N, C-alpha and C positions, 0 to 999 in steps of 0.2 A: 815927567809923567810917572805916576805910580800905578802899578797893576798888581792886583792880588786876586788869587783864585781861592774860593772857599765855598763849600756846600753846593757845588754845581753852578755857581755864579762867578762872574768876573767883575771886579770892582775897579773902576778907573778914576784917578784924580789927576789934575794937571796943576803944577805949581804956576802961580801967576795967572790962573784962570779968573774969569770975572767973579764978582761977589754975587751972592753970598757963597761961602765955602760949601762945596757940594761934591757928591760922588755920582758917577754914572754906573748903573748896575745892568749887566747883560747876562742873558742865558741863551745858549745856542746861537750866539751872534745877534740876538734881537734885544733892543733896549727894553728893560723891564720898568725901570724907574730912574729918574734923576732926583736925588734926595738932598734936601737942604740940611746940612749938618748942624747949622746954628739954630734953626727954628724947628728941627725935627719933624719935617713934613715934606710930602712929595712936591716937586716943582713940575714934573711931567710923569705921567703914568701912575701906577699904584704899587704899593709894597705890601706883600703879605707879612704876616706876623714873623715868619721865619726870616725873611729878608731884613726886616727891621731889627731883629735880634742879631743877625750877622753884621749889619752896619754898626750897631752899638758896640758889639764885641771888637770889631776892627778899629773903631774910633778909640775905644778904651786902651787898646794895645798901641795906639799911635801909628797904625798902619795906613790911616787915611789922612 
């Protein structure tokens, strides 16, 4: 499991989790979005522009 805190959000990924490759994003303990990292779209919930930017930044850094 990977856990990263950034911008008031917590980003979780699990190695060996089901396809597609995705990240769970929480704020204050509540799921904000489950984001498909391959197709760049939400699987559950909605992502603000800020959350999408943070996801892209973390993915580019290899943190997800």
